[in-house]
PyMOL Python script that loads the backbone (N, CA, C, O; Angstrom):
from pymol import cmd

cmd.read_pdbstr("""\
ATOM      1  N   MET A   1      13.285  -6.315 -11.713  1.00  0.00           N
ATOM      2  CA  MET A   1      13.619  -6.919 -10.447  1.00  0.00           C
ATOM      3  C   MET A   1      13.044  -8.331 -10.345  1.00  0.00           C
ATOM      4  O   MET A   1      13.687  -9.233  -9.807  1.00  0.00           O
ATOM      5  N   LEU A   2      11.833  -8.515 -10.865  1.00  0.00           N
ATOM      6  CA  LEU A   2      11.213  -9.828 -10.803  1.00  0.00           C
ATOM      7  C   LEU A   2      12.021 -10.845 -11.595  1.00  0.00           C
ATOM      8  O   LEU A   2      12.235 -11.967 -11.135  1.00  0.00           O
ATOM      9  N   ALA A   3      12.467 -10.461 -12.775  1.00  0.00           N
ATOM     10  CA  ALA A   3      13.249 -11.368 -13.611  1.00  0.00           C
ATOM     11  C   ALA A   3      14.614 -11.658 -13.000  1.00  0.00           C
ATOM     12  O   ALA A   3      15.159 -12.745 -13.192  1.00  0.00           O
ATOM     13  N   GLY A   4      15.168 -10.702 -12.271  1.00  0.00           N
ATOM     14  CA  GLY A   4      16.485 -10.874 -11.677  1.00  0.00           C
ATOM     15  C   GLY A   4      16.487 -11.651 -10.375  1.00  0.00           C
ATOM     16  O   GLY A   4      17.554 -11.959  -9.843  1.00  0.00           O
ATOM     17  N   GLY A   5      15.305 -11.975  -9.849  1.00  0.00           N
ATOM     18  CA  GLY A   5      15.231 -12.764  -8.630  1.00  0.00           C
ATOM     19  C   GLY A   5      15.213 -11.963  -7.350  1.00  0.00           C
ATOM     20  O   GLY A   5      15.250 -12.542  -6.265  1.00  0.00           O
ATOM     21  N   SER A   6      15.157 -10.631  -7.445  1.00  0.00           N
ATOM     22  CA  SER A   6      15.136  -9.824  -6.235  1.00  0.00           C
ATOM     23  C   SER A   6      13.757  -9.814  -5.572  1.00  0.00           C
ATOM     24  O   SER A   6      13.654  -9.661  -4.355  1.00  0.00           O
ATOM     25  N   VAL A   7      12.717  -9.973  -6.356  1.00  0.00           N
ATOM     26  CA  VAL A   7      11.352  -9.970  -5.848  1.00  0.00           C
ATOM     27  C   VAL A   7      10.678 -11.244  -6.311  1.00  0.00           C
ATOM     28  O   VAL A   7      10.781 -11.618  -7.480  1.00  0.00           O
ATOM     29  N   ARG A   8       9.990 -11.912  -5.403  1.00  0.00           N
ATOM     30  CA  ARG A   8       9.280 -13.126  -5.777  1.00  0.00           C
ATOM     31  C   ARG A   8       7.828 -12.810  -6.083  1.00  0.00           C
ATOM     32  O   ARG A   8       7.216 -11.974  -5.418  1.00  0.00           O
ATOM     33  N   ASP A   9       7.287 -13.464  -7.070  1.00  0.00           N
ATOM     34  CA  ASP A   9       5.883 -13.305  -7.441  1.00  0.00           C
ATOM     35  C   ASP A   9       5.121 -14.505  -6.879  1.00  0.00           C
ATOM     36  O   ASP A   9       5.150 -15.591  -7.457  1.00  0.00           O
ATOM     37  N   PHE A  10       4.443 -14.305  -5.753  1.00  0.00           N
ATOM     38  CA  PHE A  10       3.716 -15.386  -5.116  1.00  0.00           C
ATOM     39  C   PHE A  10       2.352 -15.556  -5.773  1.00  0.00           C
ATOM     40  O   PHE A  10       1.651 -14.573  -6.014  1.00  0.00           O
ATOM     41  N   LEU A  11       1.977 -16.781  -6.058  1.00  0.00           N
ATOM     42  CA  LEU A  11       0.658 -17.052  -6.631  1.00  0.00           C
ATOM     43  C   LEU A  11      -0.425 -16.827  -5.596  1.00  0.00           C
ATOM     44  O   LEU A  11      -1.495 -16.316  -5.926  1.00  0.00           O
ATOM     45  N   MET A  12      -0.173 -17.192  -4.366  1.00  0.00           N
ATOM     46  CA  MET A  12      -1.120 -17.001  -3.276  1.00  0.00           C
ATOM     47  C   MET A  12      -0.461 -16.085  -2.246  1.00  0.00           C
ATOM     48  O   MET A  12       0.713 -16.274  -1.927  1.00  0.00           O
ATOM     49  N   PRO A  13      -1.197 -15.085  -1.710  1.00  0.00           N
ATOM     50  CA  PRO A  13      -0.605 -14.230  -0.682  1.00  0.00           C
ATOM     51  C   PRO A  13      -0.220 -15.053   0.546  1.00  0.00           C
ATOM     52  O   PRO A  13      -0.958 -15.944   0.964  1.00  0.00           O
ATOM     53  N   ARG A  14       0.934 -14.746   1.111  1.00  0.00           N
ATOM     54  CA  ARG A  14       1.399 -15.462   2.289  1.00  0.00           C
ATOM     55  C   ARG A  14       1.674 -14.476   3.413  1.00  0.00           C
ATOM     56  O   ARG A  14       2.081 -13.339   3.170  1.00  0.00           O
ATOM     57  N   ALA A  15       1.453 -14.911   4.620  1.00  0.00           N
ATOM     58  CA  ALA A  15       1.739 -14.063   5.779  1.00  0.00           C
ATOM     59  C   ALA A  15       3.231 -13.777   5.866  1.00  0.00           C
ATOM     60  O   ALA A  15       4.054 -14.655   5.606  1.00  0.00           O
ATOM     61  N   PHE A  16       3.571 -12.574   6.224  1.00  0.00           N
ATOM     62  CA  PHE A  16       4.944 -12.122   6.424  1.00  0.00           C
ATOM     63  C   PHE A  16       5.789 -12.172   5.160  1.00  0.00           C
ATOM     64  O   PHE A  16       7.016 -12.240   5.244  1.00  0.00           O
ATOM     65  N   ALA A  17       5.163 -12.141   3.998  1.00  0.00           N
ATOM     66  CA  ALA A  17       5.911 -12.108   2.744  1.00  0.00           C
ATOM     67  C   ALA A  17       6.412 -10.683   2.518  1.00  0.00           C
ATOM     68  O   ALA A  17       5.642  -9.736   2.683  1.00  0.00           O
ATOM     69  N   PRO A  18       7.674 -10.505   2.148  1.00  0.00           N
ATOM     70  CA  PRO A  18       8.193  -9.159   1.914  1.00  0.00           C
ATOM     71  C   PRO A  18       7.462  -8.466   0.776  1.00  0.00           C
ATOM     72  O   PRO A  18       7.188  -9.070  -0.261  1.00  0.00           O
ATOM     73  N   GLY A  19       7.150  -7.196   0.979  1.00  0.00           N
ATOM     74  CA  GLY A  19       6.499  -6.409  -0.052  1.00  0.00           C
ATOM     75  C   GLY A  19       5.000  -6.597  -0.128  1.00  0.00           C
ATOM     76  O   GLY A  19       4.358  -6.052  -1.027  1.00  0.00           O
ATOM     77  N   VAL A  20       4.422  -7.358   0.797  1.00  0.00           N
ATOM     78  CA  VAL A  20       2.970  -7.572   0.808  1.00  0.00           C
ATOM     79  C   VAL A  20       2.414  -6.851   2.031  1.00  0.00           C
ATOM     80  O   VAL A  20       2.646  -7.288   3.158  1.00  0.00           O
ATOM     81  N   PRO A  21       1.682  -5.752   1.830  1.00  0.00           N
ATOM     82  CA  PRO A  21       1.185  -4.986   2.975  1.00  0.00           C
ATOM     83  C   PRO A  21       0.026  -5.690   3.676  1.00  0.00           C
ATOM     84  O   PRO A  21      -0.702  -6.472   3.064  1.00  0.00           O
ATOM     85  N   GLN A  22      -0.132  -5.404   4.949  1.00  0.00           N
ATOM     86  CA  GLN A  22      -1.252  -5.895   5.720  1.00  0.00           C
ATOM     87  C   GLN A  22      -2.375  -4.867   5.579  1.00  0.00           C
ATOM     88  O   GLN A  22      -2.358  -3.833   6.247  1.00  0.00           O
ATOM     89  N   LYS A  23      -3.344  -5.147   4.718  1.00  0.00           N
ATOM     90  CA  LYS A  23      -4.391  -4.175   4.393  1.00  0.00           C
ATOM     91  C   LYS A  23      -5.332  -3.908   5.555  1.00  0.00           C
ATOM     92  O   LYS A  23      -5.858  -2.802   5.675  1.00  0.00           O
ATOM     93  N   ARG A  24      -5.553  -4.884   6.404  1.00  0.00           N
ATOM     94  CA  ARG A  24      -6.480  -4.679   7.526  1.00  0.00           C
ATOM     95  C   ARG A  24      -5.946  -3.669   8.522  1.00  0.00           C
ATOM     96  O   ARG A  24      -6.730  -3.056   9.246  1.00  0.00           O
ATOM     97  N   SER A  25      -4.640  -3.476   8.581  1.00  0.00           N
ATOM     98  CA  SER A  25      -4.045  -2.548   9.537  1.00  0.00           C
ATOM     99  C   SER A  25      -3.863  -1.146   8.969  1.00  0.00           C
ATOM    100  O   SER A  25      -3.509  -0.224   9.704  1.00  0.00           O
ATOM    101  N   PHE A  26      -4.097  -0.976   7.684  1.00  0.00           N
ATOM    102  CA  PHE A  26      -3.867   0.329   7.057  1.00  0.00           C
ATOM    103  C   PHE A  26      -4.918   1.329   7.537  1.00  0.00           C
ATOM    104  O   PHE A  26      -6.106   1.005   7.555  1.00  0.00           O
ATOM    105  N   PRO A  27      -4.509   2.528   7.924  1.00  0.00           N
ATOM    106  CA  PRO A  27      -5.453   3.531   8.443  1.00  0.00           C
ATOM    107  C   PRO A  27      -6.215   4.264   7.325  1.00  0.00           C
ATOM    108  O   PRO A  27      -5.966   5.442   7.071  1.00  0.00           O
ATOM    109  N   PHE A  28      -7.139   3.562   6.663  1.00  0.00           N
ATOM    110  CA  PHE A  28      -7.883   4.162   5.556  1.00  0.00           C
ATOM    111  C   PHE A  28      -8.626   5.441   5.948  1.00  0.00           C
ATOM    112  O   PHE A  28      -8.574   6.406   5.186  1.00  0.00           O
ATOM    113  N   PRO A  29      -9.317   5.506   7.099  1.00  0.00           N
ATOM    114  CA  PRO A  29      -9.992   6.766   7.458  1.00  0.00           C
ATOM    115  C   PRO A  29      -9.025   7.933   7.594  1.00  0.00           C
ATOM    116  O   PRO A  29      -9.337   9.040   7.157  1.00  0.00           O
ATOM    117  N   THR A  30      -7.869   7.713   8.186  1.00  0.00           N
ATOM    118  CA  THR A  30      -6.874   8.781   8.327  1.00  0.00           C
ATOM    119  C   THR A  30      -6.340   9.196   6.967  1.00  0.00           C
ATOM    120  O   THR A  30      -6.191  10.387   6.694  1.00  0.00           O
ATOM    121  N   TRP A  31      -6.049   8.216   6.107  1.00  0.00           N
ATOM    122  CA  TRP A  31      -5.547   8.492   4.764  1.00  0.00           C
ATOM    123  C   TRP A  31      -6.567   9.318   3.973  1.00  0.00           C
ATOM    124  O   TRP A  31      -6.201  10.265   3.277  1.00  0.00           O
ATOM    125  N   GLU A  32      -7.842   8.953   4.084  1.00  0.00           N
ATOM    126  CA  GLU A  32      -8.890   9.685   3.378  1.00  0.00           C
ATOM    127  C   GLU A  32      -9.002  11.114   3.906  1.00  0.00           C
ATOM    128  O   GLU A  32      -9.126  12.056   3.123  1.00  0.00           O
ATOM    129  N   ARG A  33      -8.961  11.281   5.229  1.00  0.00           N
ATOM    130  CA  ARG A  33      -9.055  12.612   5.821  1.00  0.00           C
ATOM    131  C   ARG A  33      -7.895  13.490   5.364  1.00  0.00           C
ATOM    132  O   ARG A  33      -8.101  14.653   5.019  1.00  0.00           O
ATOM    133  N   LEU A  34      -6.688  12.948   5.358  1.00  0.00           N
ATOM    134  CA  LEU A  34      -5.529  13.729   4.916  1.00  0.00           C
ATOM    135  C   LEU A  34      -5.614  14.069   3.431  1.00  0.00           C
ATOM    136  O   LEU A  34      -5.233  15.165   3.021  1.00  0.00           O
ATOM    137  N   GLY A  35      -6.108  13.143   2.632  1.00  0.00           N
ATOM    138  CA  GLY A  35      -6.282  13.410   1.202  1.00  0.00           C
ATOM    139  C   GLY A  35      -7.280  14.522   0.949  1.00  0.00           C
ATOM    140  O   GLY A  35      -7.060  15.394   0.108  1.00  0.00           O
ATOM    141  N   ARG A  36      -8.378  14.482   1.685  1.00  0.00           N
ATOM    142  CA  ARG A  36      -9.378  15.554   1.538  1.00  0.00           C
ATOM    143  C   ARG A  36      -8.823  16.900   1.982  1.00  0.00           C
ATOM    144  O   ARG A  36      -9.091  17.930   1.362  1.00  0.00           O
ATOM    145  N   GLN A  37      -8.052  16.882   3.055  1.00  0.00           N
ATOM    146  CA  GLN A  37      -7.440  18.113   3.541  1.00  0.00           C
ATOM    147  C   GLN A  37      -6.488  18.697   2.488  1.00  0.00           C
ATOM    148  O   GLN A  37      -6.488  19.905   2.251  1.00  0.00           O
ATOM    149  N   MET A  38      -5.694  17.854   1.870  1.00  0.00           N
ATOM    150  CA  MET A  38      -4.768  18.336   0.846  1.00  0.00           C
ATOM    151  C   MET A  38      -5.515  18.894  -0.365  1.00  0.00           C
ATOM    152  O   MET A  38      -5.127  19.929  -0.908  1.00  0.00           O
ATOM    153  N   LEU A  39      -6.582  18.218  -0.792  1.00  0.00           N
ATOM    154  CA  LEU A  39      -7.351  18.731  -1.922  1.00  0.00           C
ATOM    155  C   LEU A  39      -8.013  20.062  -1.587  1.00  0.00           C
ATOM    156  O   LEU A  39      -8.096  20.953  -2.432  1.00  0.00           O
ATOM    157  N   LYS A  40      -8.477  20.188  -0.361  1.00  0.00           N
ATOM    158  CA  LYS A  40      -9.105  21.444   0.065  1.00  0.00           C
ATOM    159  C   LYS A  40      -8.094  22.592   0.069  1.00  0.00           C
ATOM    160  O   LYS A  40      -8.410  23.703  -0.356  1.00  0.00           O
ATOM    161  N   GLU A  41      -6.886  22.322   0.549  1.00  0.00           N
ATOM    162  CA  GLU A  41      -5.863  23.361   0.665  1.00  0.00           C
ATOM    163  C   GLU A  41      -5.198  23.688  -0.666  1.00  0.00           C
ATOM    164  O   GLU A  41      -4.941  24.857  -0.953  1.00  0.00           O
ATOM    165  N   TYR A  42      -4.914  22.666  -1.490  1.00  0.00           N
ATOM    166  CA  TYR A  42      -4.115  22.871  -2.691  1.00  0.00           C
ATOM    167  C   TYR A  42      -4.869  22.660  -3.999  1.00  0.00           C
ATOM    168  O   TYR A  42      -4.355  22.999  -5.065  1.00  0.00           O
ATOM    169  N   GLY A  43      -6.080  22.104  -3.937  1.00  0.00           N
ATOM    170  CA  GLY A  43      -6.837  21.841  -5.154  1.00  0.00           C
ATOM    171  C   GLY A  43      -6.347  20.576  -5.832  1.00  0.00           C
ATOM    172  O   GLY A  43      -5.508  19.849  -5.299  1.00  0.00           O
ATOM    173  N   THR A  44      -6.879  20.331  -7.001  1.00  0.00           N
ATOM    174  CA  THR A  44      -6.542  19.076  -7.693  1.00  0.00           C
ATOM    175  C   THR A  44      -5.205  19.165  -8.386  1.00  0.00           C
ATOM    176  O   THR A  44      -4.769  18.200  -9.014  1.00  0.00           O
TER     177      THR A  44
END
""", "prot")
cmd.dss("prot")
cmd.show_as("cartoon", "prot")
cmd.util.cbc("prot")
cmd.orient("prot")
């Protein structure tokens, strides 16, 4: 996709760039809690 021009490879992260997540808004505590719950219920 990168070679075909569908996705751009930015040298510096830019605000509102497609495909670049906003890491500060990601719910890491919730993600960790759900991951632990899944490991507890289903194992590794």
